[in-house]
N, C-alpha and C positions, 0 to 999 in steps of 0.2 A: 245176317245174310252173308257174313264173311267166314262163318264156320269157326269163329273164335280166334282167328289169326289177327295179331295186332303188332305193329311196329311203331312205337311212340317216338315222335320227334317234335321239335318246335313248330314245324309246319302242320303236323297232324293235330297238335293241340290248338293251333290257331284256327284251322279249318273245320275241326270236329270230325274228321274222317279217321278210320282205323289204320290205314296204310299210307305210306309216303309215296303213293303212285298217282301221278296226275296224267290224265289222258289229254293230249294237246287239243286245243280248240281249232280244228282244221276246216277250212272252207270246203263245203260239199261232203267231206268224209264224216264230219260230226255235225253237219247242219241238219240234224234230225233229233229225235228223242231216243231212238233205240240204243245207239252207242253210249251216250252219256249215262243213260238210265242203267244199262248193264254194268258199267264201270262203277258207278256210285253204289249200286246194290251189292257189288262184290267187295266193297270196302275202300276203293280208291276215290278219286275225285273225277267225276265225269264232267265234261265241258261241252256245251253247245257252241258250235262255230257260227256266229251270227253274220260273218262277213258277207256272204252272198244272199242271205235270206230276205225275202219280202216280209213286211211287218206281220201280215196275218199268219204266215207260216212260222215265223219266229214265236209269235204269241201262242200258237197252238203247241209248238214243241216245248216251250217253257211250262205251259199248263200240264202237258202230258208227263213231263219229268217230275214236276211238283206233286202230281197226283200219284205217281208210280213209286215214289221212294220217300222214306223219312230220313234219308241220309243227305249230306251236303252235296250240292252240285254248283256249277258255275256257268256263266256265259262269257265267251270271249268276244270282245268288240274291237275291231280295228278302227281307230278313230278317224282314219282318212276316208272311210267308206261313205258313199253318197247317202245322205239321210241319217248320219250318225246321231244328230240331236233328237230326231224322232225315235230312233232305236232306244236312246237313253230314256226318253219319256216312257216308253213301253216297259223297259226293265225296271224303272223306278216304280211304276204303277204295280208291277208284279212283285216288287220288293224281293228281288232275287237275293239269295244268301251270299253269293260270291260273284264279284265282277273281275274279269281279267281283261285289261285294256292294253293295247299296243299301238305302235305307229302314231304317236302323238304325246302331248304333255299331260301329266296327271292332274294338274290344277283345273283342267277343263271339267272334270267330273267328280273329283275326290270329295269335296265337302258335301255335295248333294247326296251321294250314296252312303257315305259314312254316317251322315245324320239319320239315314233310314236304318242303320244297323248292318248295312252290307259290308262285307270284308272286301277290300280292294287290293288286288295284286297288279303290279305293273311290269310289263315285259321290257327288259333292257338288254343291251348287247355290249356295253362298255362300262368301265368304272365310272366315267364321267356321267353317263346317263343314270347309273345307279345312284350316284351322289345327289343328282337333281331330284330323283324320285323319292329318296329318303328324306331330303330336305322338305319336299312338298307334303310329306306325312303319310305315304302309302303304308299299308299294313304288312306288305311283303313284296318280294321281287321274284320274277322268273327271269333267270339269267341265261341268255342264249349264246352258244358258241358256234364256231364255223362249221361244225359237222351237220348242223341242223338243216332240214329241208325248208322250203319256203324262203323266209327272209333271214339269212345269217348276217352277222356283223360285217360291215363293209371292209374292215381291216383283216377279216378272216383269222382272228385269234381263236385258238382252240377252246373248247369247253373246259378242258383240264386247267388251262391257265386262267381263263376269264372268271370262272366260278371261284377258283381259289383266291384270285386277287380281290374279288368283291367280298368274299367271306372274311378275308383277313382285314379288309378296310372297315367292314361293317359287321363285326362279330355278333351283334345282338339282333341283326335283321333276319327274319325268316326267309330262307332262300330256296327256290325250286330250281334245280339245275336242268338245263335243256340242251339237247344236241348230242347225238351219238349213242343214246341209250336204247337198248332193245331187249335186254334180259336182266336177270337178277344180279349178275356180276356188275352190270352197269349201275344198278341201284346201289349196290355196296360201294362202288367207286364214288358215286355222287355224294353219299353220306360221308365218306371219308374225306371229301374235299371241304366239308363244312356246310354243305347244303342240308336241308331238312326233308327233301323229297327230290325225286327225279320226274321229269316230264317225258312221256313217251308219245311220239307222233307217228312216225313211219310204222312202228310195231302195230299200232291200232288201225292204220289204213288197211292192213292185212287182217282184218277181223270180219266175222260174219255180219256184224251190224253196221260196218262202215258203209256209208252211203255213196260209194263211188262205183263206177262201171267195173265189171269183172276183169276187163282187160287191164285196167289200172292196177288191180290187186295182183294180177299175174305178172305185171311189169316189176312190181316190188319184189316178188318172189324170185324172179329171174335175174335181178340186178346184183352185181358184186359190189364190194366196198369202194371200188374205183370207178363205178359206172355213173356217177353224178358229176356235174360241173356247175360252176357259178357263171351266170351270164347276166347282162343288163346293167353293167357299170354305168353310173350316171343316170340310170332310169329306174332305180329301185331294184338292186341286185337280188337275184333269187338262185337257190340251188335246185336243180332239176335233173331228171334222167338225161343222160347224153343221147339225144335222139336227133331227128332231122332239124327240129326247131333249134335245139341247143347248138348243133353244128353250124347252122346258118348264122346264128348270133355270134358265135365265137369267130367265125371267118370275118364278119363285118368288124368286130372289135379289133381283131389282129391286123386288119387292113387299114384301120384308122378311118373307117367310114364315118361321115358326119353324123352328129347326134340325131337330127331329125329323120334321116333315113333309117337309122337304127331304131328310133322310136316307133316308126311305122311298122317295121318288122316285128318289134317286140309286142306291140299292142294287137297286131293281126292274129296272133295266137293267144290262147287263153287257157286257164286252168279248167274252165268249164268244158272246153273241147275234149280234154282228156278224161276228166272226172265224170262227166255226164254222157258225152257222145262216144267215149272209148277210143278217141284218136290219140294213141300213145306214141305215134311217130311225129305228128305235127303239132300236138298240144303241149302245154306246159305241164309236164308230169312232175310235180313237186314231190320230192322225197329226200330224206337225209342219207348220209353215208352208211347209217346203220341198216339200210336195206339189205346190205350184204350179210347181215346177221339174222335175217328173217327168212324162214323157209317153209312156213305153213300158214294158211288162213284158218284161224280158230275163233270160236266164240269169245267175246270180250271177257267174260267172267273166267273162262279157262286161261286166258292170257294173264289176268291178274293173279290167279292161283299159281301159275308157273313162275311168275316173277318172284313171288314170295318163296316158293320152294327153291328156286335157284339162288335167291339171296341167302337163305339159310345154309345151303350147300357151300356157297362161296365163303361164308364166315367160317365154316368148318375146315376149309382148306387153308386158311391163313395161319402161318406159323406163329406161335407165341414167343414172346421175349423171355429168354432164360439167362441166368447168370453165366458168364463165360466159363467154359470147362464142363458144363453139364452136357450130357449126351442128348442130342436132338431126338425128339419123339414126334412121330407123325401125329398131327392132331386128329382127334376123332371128328367125324362129320357131325355138324350141328343137328339136333333133332328137328324134324319137320313138323310144322303145325298140324293139328288135327282139323280136317275140313269136314 
């Protein structure tokens, strides 16, 4: 289904996919079967976002993806969500091939799912959290930097630095780099840092199969690289579009408003307001800085194909190392895969 294109890394060998392209498990955007199914069938790793899903809806989505592809797929589970234990029961019964867990400790689920043969990736945002996850025995890491939408690291250390630091400290660990990636040049950058794959979130929000309101997708297309901000310090910081909600939160934070008043304002708005209702002014419009690199809503399979083509073109532009004194030669473009 990938037309023969393949980029082999430690992560693709671990997961069994052809391409080191991971579609982020995003609440609402990939809380369906259509988006992850399209990505997995195109050779990447499609991920169901279980965060806001009711159990019957999640069960149906997993069944649809399992029936619709013979390729690997994953489910992303934020461990803080209400009913997380019941979700784990469902996923264990379904014997999903890959679990991606976040917002909690891996020891809560690891032994249970590894005993079933499920590959377990854990989302981390610091070297310290990476060390704890490795010590617990996870199969791989998703390392998130400050550019990411949703929940970036509280210290706002960039993906460039965080991924490289984790890769240097744990060179044998399969790593997926996340935060700031939207094209094939970003994929090349992620692999050059020592990661074995890149995770793409905001890029896949702007896909035909993404399960968010059209106004949300249009907000991604309209955003520049400087049009997001982080809000919610002390409340679970998030990176969102700079809109009325974000402005209100920033004003309260800058004014030193007490935590409970800020909490009330923070919880009065939700991601659902934006993703389902289309309120992109007052809702939490989670997106990464890479929104400024996204300029079209495309089918997910086409996005995967473009990422590979751009990756090949990027490699072709990189200058080779030559002995001193040799005349520099412009490198030829790398051949594109046959699709």
